[in-house]
C-alpha positions as CSV (number, residue, x, y, z in Angstrom):
1,M,-173.3,103.6,91.8
2,F,-173.3,101.0,89.0
3,I,-170.7,98.1,89.1
4,Y,-169.4,99.2,85.7
5,D,-168.6,102.7,86.7
6,G,-166.9,101.3,89.9
7,I,-164.8,99.0,87.7
8,K,-163.8,101.8,85.3
9,S,-163.0,104.2,88.2
10,S,-160.9,101.5,89.8
11,F,-158.9,101.0,86.5
12,Q,-158.3,104.7,86.2
13,T,-157.0,105.0,89.6
14,I,-154.8,101.9,89.3
15,F,-153.2,103.1,86.0
16,S,-152.7,106.7,87.2
17,H,-150.3,105.2,89.8
18,K,-148.7,102.4,87.8
19,L,-145.5,102.0,89.9
20,R,-147.2,102.1,93.2
21,S,-149.7,99.6,92.0
22,F,-147.1,97.3,90.7
23,L,-144.9,97.5,93.9
24,T,-148.1,96.9,95.9
25,L,-148.9,93.7,93.9
26,L,-145.5,92.3,93.7
27,G,-145.8,90.0,96.9
28,I,-149.1,88.6,95.4
29,I,-147.5,88.1,92.0
30,I,-144.6,86.2,93.6
31,G,-147.1,84.1,95.8
32,I,-149.3,83.2,92.7
33,T,-146.2,82.3,90.7
34,S,-145.0,80.1,93.4
35,V,-148.3,78.4,93.7
36,I,-148.3,77.6,89.9
37,T,-144.7,76.5,89.9
38,M,-145.2,74.3,93.0
39,F,-148.2,72.5,91.6
40,T,-146.5,72.1,88.1
41,G,-143.3,70.7,89.7
42,V,-145.1,68.3,91.9
43,Y,-147.3,67.1,88.9
44,F,-144.2,66.9,86.6
45,I,-142.1,64.7,89.1
46,K,-145.1,62.4,89.6
47,F,-145.6,62.2,85.8
48,W,-142.0,61.6,85.3
49,M,-141.8,58.8,87.7
50,S,-145.0,57.2,86.3
51,T,-143.9,57.5,82.8
52,G,-140.4,56.0,83.7
53,L,-142.2,53.1,85.5
54,D,-144.4,52.4,82.6
55,S,-141.4,52.5,80.1
56,M,-139.7,49.9,82.2
57,G,-142.7,47.6,81.9
58,M,-142.8,47.2,85.8
59,R,-146.2,48.5,86.4
60,N,-148.6,45.8,87.6
61,L,-146.0,43.2,86.7
62,V,-145.8,39.6,88.1
63,A,-142.7,37.8,87.2
64,V,-143.0,34.0,87.6
65,T,-139.5,32.4,88.1
66,N,-138.0,29.0,89.0
67,I,-137.7,28.7,92.7
68,N,-134.2,30.0,93.8
69,S,-131.6,27.7,95.3
70,G,-131.8,29.3,98.8
71,S,-135.6,29.0,99.0
72,W,-135.6,25.5,97.5
73,R,-132.9,24.3,100.0
74,W,-135.1,25.4,102.9
75,F,-138.1,23.8,101.3
76,M,-136.2,20.5,100.9
77,Q,-135.1,20.5,104.4
78,T,-138.6,20.8,105.9
79,Q,-140.0,17.9,103.8
80,K,-140.2,14.4,105.0
81,S,-139.5,12.8,101.8
82,K,-136.6,14.7,100.2
83,Q,-136.1,12.3,97.3
84,K,-139.7,12.4,96.4
85,A,-139.6,16.2,96.3
86,V,-136.6,16.1,94.1
87,R,-138.4,14.1,91.5
88,R,-141.4,16.3,91.6
89,I,-139.4,19.5,90.7
90,K,-140.7,20.9,87.4
91,P,-138.8,23.9,86.0
92,L,-140.7,26.7,84.0
93,S,-141.2,25.6,80.5
94,Y,-142.4,27.0,77.2
95,D,-145.6,25.2,77.9
96,D,-146.2,27.0,81.1
97,Y,-145.9,30.3,79.2
98,V,-148.4,29.1,76.4
99,L,-150.8,28.0,79.3
100,L,-150.7,31.3,81.2
101,K,-151.2,33.2,78.0
102,K,-154.3,31.3,77.3
103,E,-155.8,31.0,80.8
104,V,-155.1,34.3,82.5
105,E,-156.5,37.6,81.6
106,H,-153.6,40.0,81.0
107,K,-152.4,43.1,79.1
108,Y,-149.0,41.8,78.3
109,V,-147.4,38.4,78.7
110,Y,-143.9,37.2,77.7
111,G,-141.4,34.5,78.4
112,L,-137.8,35.2,78.9
113,I,-134.5,33.4,78.4
114,R,-131.1,35.2,79.0
115,N,-128.1,33.3,78.0
116,V,-124.7,33.6,79.5
117,W,-122.6,36.3,77.9
118,M,-120.9,35.1,74.7
119,K,-117.7,36.2,73.2
120,T,-118.0,37.2,69.6
121,P,-115.3,37.0,66.9
122,K,-114.8,40.8,67.3
123,N,-113.9,40.3,71.0
124,K,-117.2,41.8,72.2
125,W,-119.3,40.5,75.0
126,I,-123.0,40.3,74.2
127,Q,-126.3,39.0,75.8
128,I,-128.6,36.9,73.8
129,I,-132.3,37.2,74.8
130,G,-135.2,34.8,73.9
131,T,-138.6,36.6,74.3
132,N,-141.7,37.5,72.3
133,E,-143.2,40.8,71.0
134,D,-145.0,41.7,74.3
135,Y,-141.7,42.1,75.9
136,F,-140.9,45.0,73.5
137,K,-144.4,46.5,74.0
138,S,-144.3,46.4,77.8
139,K,-140.8,48.1,77.8
140,S,-142.0,50.5,75.1
141,Y,-139.2,49.5,72.8
142,V,-139.7,50.6,69.3
143,I,-138.4,49.0,66.1
144,K,-136.3,51.6,64.2
145,E,-135.7,49.7,61.0
146,G,-137.0,46.2,59.7
147,R,-139.7,44.3,61.6
148,T,-140.3,42.1,64.5
149,F,-140.9,38.2,64.4
150,N,-143.8,36.9,62.4
151,A,-146.1,34.1,63.2
152,F,-144.2,31.5,60.9
153,E,-140.9,32.3,62.4
154,I,-142.2,31.9,65.9
155,S,-144.0,28.6,65.3
156,N,-141.0,27.1,63.2
157,N,-138.2,28.0,65.4
158,E,-136.6,30.2,62.9
159,K,-133.1,31.6,63.7
160,V,-134.0,35.3,63.2
161,A,-133.1,38.2,65.4
162,L,-133.7,41.8,66.4
163,V,-130.7,43.6,67.5
164,G,-129.9,46.6,69.6
165,P,-128.6,49.8,67.8
166,K,-125.2,49.6,69.7
167,F,-124.9,46.0,68.7
168,A,-125.4,46.9,65.1
169,K,-123.0,49.8,65.3
170,D,-120.3,47.5,67.1
171,H,-120.5,44.7,64.5
172,F,-121.6,46.4,61.2
173,N,-120.3,49.9,61.6
174,E,-122.4,52.2,59.2
175,A,-123.5,49.3,57.1
176,D,-127.2,48.2,57.1
177,P,-127.4,44.9,59.0
178,I,-130.9,44.1,57.9
179,G,-130.8,40.8,56.1
180,K,-127.3,39.9,57.2
181,T,-126.2,37.0,59.3
182,F,-124.5,36.7,62.6
183,T,-122.8,33.6,64.1
184,L,-123.1,32.7,67.8
185,G,-121.5,29.5,68.7
186,A,-123.1,26.8,66.6
187,H,-126.0,29.0,65.5
188,R,-126.4,31.5,62.7
189,F,-129.1,34.1,63.0
190,R,-130.4,36.4,60.4
191,I,-131.1,39.9,61.3
192,I,-134.6,41.2,60.6
193,G,-134.9,44.5,62.7
194,I,-133.1,47.1,64.7
195,L,-134.4,48.6,68.0
196,Y,-134.6,52.4,68.4
197,D,-132.1,53.9,70.8
198,Q,-134.5,54.2,73.8
199,M,-131.9,55.8,76.1
200,N,-132.3,59.1,74.1
201,S,-136.3,58.9,73.7
202,S,-137.7,58.3,77.0
203,N,-139.7,61.2,78.6
204,G,-139.7,59.5,82.0
205,M,-137.4,58.6,84.8
206,N,-134.7,56.1,83.6
207,F,-135.0,53.8,86.7
208,N,-133.3,51.0,84.7
209,S,-131.0,52.9,82.4
210,W,-128.3,50.2,83.2
211,E,-130.6,47.5,82.0
212,K,-131.5,49.3,78.7
213,E,-127.8,50.0,78.1
214,F,-127.1,46.3,78.2
215,E,-130.1,45.6,76.0
216,L,-129.1,48.1,73.4
217,R,-126.0,45.8,72.9
218,S,-128.1,42.7,72.9
219,I,-129.5,40.3,70.3
220,F,-133.2,39.2,70.7
221,I,-134.5,36.0,69.1
222,P,-138.0,34.3,69.4
223,L,-138.8,32.7,72.7
224,K,-139.5,29.2,71.2
225,T,-136.3,29.3,69.1
226,A,-134.3,30.1,72.4
227,A,-136.1,27.4,74.3
228,V,-135.2,24.8,71.5
229,Y,-131.6,25.8,70.8
230,L,-130.4,27.4,74.2
231,R,-132.2,25.4,76.9
232,N,-132.9,21.7,77.8
233,N,-136.4,20.4,77.7
234,M,-137.9,23.7,76.4
235,S,-137.3,25.3,79.7
236,I,-137.4,29.1,80.2
237,D,-136.0,31.5,83.0
238,L,-139.0,33.7,83.6
239,I,-142.6,34.5,82.7
240,G,-143.7,38.2,82.9
241,M,-147.4,39.1,83.1
242,Q,-148.8,42.6,83.3
243,S,-152.5,43.2,84.5
244,I,-154.9,45.3,82.6
245,D,-155.2,47.9,85.3
246,D,-154.3,48.4,89.1
247,E,-157.5,46.8,90.2
248,S,-156.9,43.5,88.5
249,Y,-153.4,42.9,89.6
250,H,-154.1,40.9,92.6
251,E,-156.7,38.9,90.9
252,M,-154.3,38.1,88.0
253,K,-151.7,37.0,90.5
254,T,-154.2,34.6,92.3
255,R,-155.2,33.2,88.9
256,I,-151.6,32.6,87.9
257,T,-150.9,30.7,91.2
258,Q,-154.0,28.4,90.6
259,T,-153.0,27.7,87.0
260,M,-149.4,27.0,87.8
261,L,-150.1,24.7,90.7
262,A,-152.6,22.8,88.6
263,S,-149.9,22.4,85.9
264,H,-147.1,21.5,88.3
265,N,-149.0,18.7,90.2
266,M,-149.7,21.1,93.2
267,V,-146.0,21.5,94.0
268,R,-145.0,25.1,94.4
269,D,-141.7,24.8,92.5
270,F,-142.1,28.3,91.3
271,E,-142.1,31.8,92.9
272,F,-143.0,35.4,92.4
273,E,-140.9,38.4,92.0
274,D,-143.2,41.2,93.4
275,I,-141.6,43.7,91.2
276,N,-144.7,45.8,91.2
277,D,-145.0,45.9,95.0
278,F,-141.5,47.1,95.2
279,F,-142.0,50.0,92.9
280,L,-145.4,50.8,94.5
281,K,-143.6,51.1,97.8
282,L,-140.9,53.3,96.3
283,I,-143.5,55.5,94.7
284,T,-145.5,55.7,98.0
285,E,-142.5,56.9,99.8
286,L,-141.6,59.5,97.1
287,D,-145.2,60.5,97.1
288,G,-145.0,61.0,101.0
289,F,-141.8,63.1,100.4
290,M,-143.5,65.1,97.7
291,K,-146.5,65.9,99.9
292,K,-144.1,67.3,102.7
293,W,-142.3,69.3,100.0
294,S,-145.7,70.6,98.7
295,L,-146.6,71.6,102.2
296,T,-143.3,73.5,102.6
297,L,-144.0,75.3,99.3
298,I,-147.6,76.1,100.3
299,V,-146.3,77.8,103.6
300,I,-143.7,79.7,101.5
301,A,-146.3,80.8,98.9
302,S,-148.8,81.7,101.6
303,I,-146.2,84.0,103.4
304,S,-145.7,85.6,99.9
305,L,-149.4,86.1,99.5
306,L,-149.8,87.4,103.1
307,V,-147.1,89.9,102.6
308,G,-148.7,91.0,99.3
309,G,-152.1,91.3,101.1
310,I,-150.5,93.4,103.8
311,G,-149.0,95.7,101.1
312,L,-152.3,95.9,99.3
313,F,-154.1,96.8,102.7
314,S,-151.6,99.5,103.6
315,T,-151.8,101.0,100.1
316,L,-155.6,101.2,100.3
317,L,-155.5,102.8,103.8
318,I,-153.0,105.5,102.4
319,S,-155.2,106.0,99.4
320,I,-158.2,107.0,101.6
321,N,-156.3,110.0,102.8
322,E,-155.3,111.0,99.3
323,R,-158.9,110.7,98.1
324,M,-160.7,112.4,101.0
325,L,-162.0,115.2,98.7
326,E,-163.2,112.6,96.1
327,I,-165.1,110.7,98.7
328,G,-166.7,113.9,100.1
329,I,-167.8,114.9,96.7
330,R,-169.2,111.5,95.9
331,K,-171.2,111.5,99.0
332,S,-172.4,115.1,98.7
333,V,-173.8,114.3,95.3
334,G,-175.8,111.3,96.6
335,A,-173.4,108.3,96.9
336,R,-174.4,106.0,99.6
337,E,-172.1,104.1,102.1
338,I,-172.6,100.9,100.2
339,D,-171.5,102.7,97.0
340,I,-168.1,103.9,98.5
341,F,-167.7,100.4,99.9
342,V,-168.2,98.7,96.5
343,Y,-165.9,101.3,95.0
344,F,-162.9,100.6,97.2
345,I,-163.6,96.7,97.6
346,L,-163.7,96.6,93.7
347,E,-160.3,98.4,93.5
348,S,-158.8,95.9,95.8
349,I,-160.3,92.9,94.0
350,I,-159.1,94.3,90.5
351,L,-155.7,94.7,91.8
352,S,-155.5,91.2,93.0
353,I,-156.9,89.8,89.7
354,I,-154.3,91.8,87.8
355,A,-151.6,90.4,90.2
356,A,-152.9,86.9,89.6
357,S,-152.9,87.3,86.0
358,I,-149.3,88.3,86.0
359,G,-148.4,85.6,88.4
360,I,-150.1,82.9,86.3
361,A,-148.4,84.3,83.1
362,L,-145.0,84.2,84.8
363,G,-145.8,80.6,86.1
364,V,-146.6,79.4,82.7
365,L,-143.6,81.1,81.2
366,L,-141.3,79.7,83.7
367,A,-142.7,76.1,83.1
368,N,-142.1,76.5,79.4
369,V,-138.6,77.7,79.9
370,L,-137.9,74.7,82.1
371,S,-139.5,72.4,79.5
372,M,-137.1,73.8,76.9
373,I,-134.1,73.4,79.1
374,L,-134.9,69.9,80.4
375,K,-136.2,68.7,76.9
376,Q,-139.1,67.2,78.7
377,P,-142.9,68.0,78.3
378,I,-144.1,69.9,81.4
379,F,-147.8,70.2,81.9
380,I,-149.5,72.8,84.0
381,P,-152.4,71.4,86.1
382,V,-155.5,73.5,85.6
383,M,-156.2,73.2,89.3
384,S,-153.1,75.1,90.0
385,I,-154.4,78.1,88.0
386,W,-157.9,78.0,89.7
387,I,-156.2,77.7,93.2
388,G,-153.9,80.7,92.5
389,F,-156.8,82.8,91.1
390,A,-159.0,81.8,94.2
391,F,-156.2,82.8,96.5
392,A,-155.9,86.2,94.7
393,L,-159.6,86.9,95.1
394,I,-159.7,85.9,98.8
395,I,-156.6,88.0,99.5
396,G,-158.1,91.0,97.6
397,F,-161.4,90.9,99.4
398,I,-159.9,90.5,102.9
399,S,-157.1,93.2,102.3
400,G,-159.7,95.6,100.9
401,L,-162.5,94.9,103.6
402,Y,-161.3,97.2,106.3
403,P,-160.3,100.1,104.1
404,A,-163.5,100.0,102.2
405,L,-165.6,100.0,105.5
406,T,-163.5,102.9,106.8
407,A,-164.0,104.9,103.6
408,S,-167.7,104.3,103.6
409,K,-168.1,105.7,107.2
410,I,-166.3,109.0,106.5
411,N,-168.4,112.1,107.1
412,P,-168.8,114.0,103.8
413,I,-168.4,117.5,105.2
414,Q,-165.1,116.4,107.0
415,A,-164.0,114.9,103.9
416,I,-164.5,118.0,101.7
417,Y,-162.7,120.2,104.1
418,Y,-160.0,117.6,105.0
419,F,-157.2,119.4,103.3
420,E,-158.0,123.0,104.6
């Protein structure tokens, strides 16, 4: 018997009992849909967390800060010459930022000065932040209108500013603030750009929504301008550096330590905030939880597939009795045992393939519906489709194996006279 004839005959049998075939495959359909949904959900959550971390600018980030008072107090108490140590304290400065930018390989580097909250004439509290363009890139902040700082403004300490959209709305209402000036204390700044409202545009998890909320009401000025006008001796609060990739993170951190020690006369009067390590631990813990959740879903999907396989097995056994005459006639005209076996095993596999196709289609449809509801892009891993398809083929082959062997062993004479 040719394979083509077996496939054609299998389709004729399946479509002649549409309702029974559908009910038989319902368990497999649910199982395959569960597999697609499970892998898509896990992939989406990992993508969501990773995108959120990237949008924060925290991935592979080393933050160099002035040594805090608690740690410095402990350091002072353990030194023999306290007064000498005091004289050697050197706070972070704009020169440190320039040096690290030049000497250490990086993806992004920025200095940061956060001034105390200032009360404006309109009785609003705001935050003034001194930084550079890499800060906006690392945080995925986008300029909605205007432009960012140019080289002339940075090098000449120009009093120009980018503002958050909520700042612009609070102080200028519907008017265009580009080109207008704003006074803070003794300083007057000219607005050259407005940031986009990131709270409504991020596709990832908003780990730091509170920080973004503050910064949408803030005013950003060039780092050097802030160091000149808002700090003494060109000091800054923090230097942030992001490595090019995960592998170069620790090498970059070592290089920062060496450069800073050389610049600060071998005194470790600075410290690191291991922000990346904290979030890596968080992601590792979440990843462990996701693996346990995946295992639970795999068990549930496996049970559904097993139930579907048992239903398919039962239906094929019942169909043997219904088709005794057909089996007897096929054997009487020359069909061999292997032909009858292939005929039944093909029917089982084709039923499973149909179930897998319906299950995959339902999984894709469900993912698209969730994407529309959540207003987030949801990607379906190709691996989940292949795994679902492979599961279906295995279930189809195993479920049809015993019925096919049983049908192939039937005596043709007994089969022809089975109903008499």
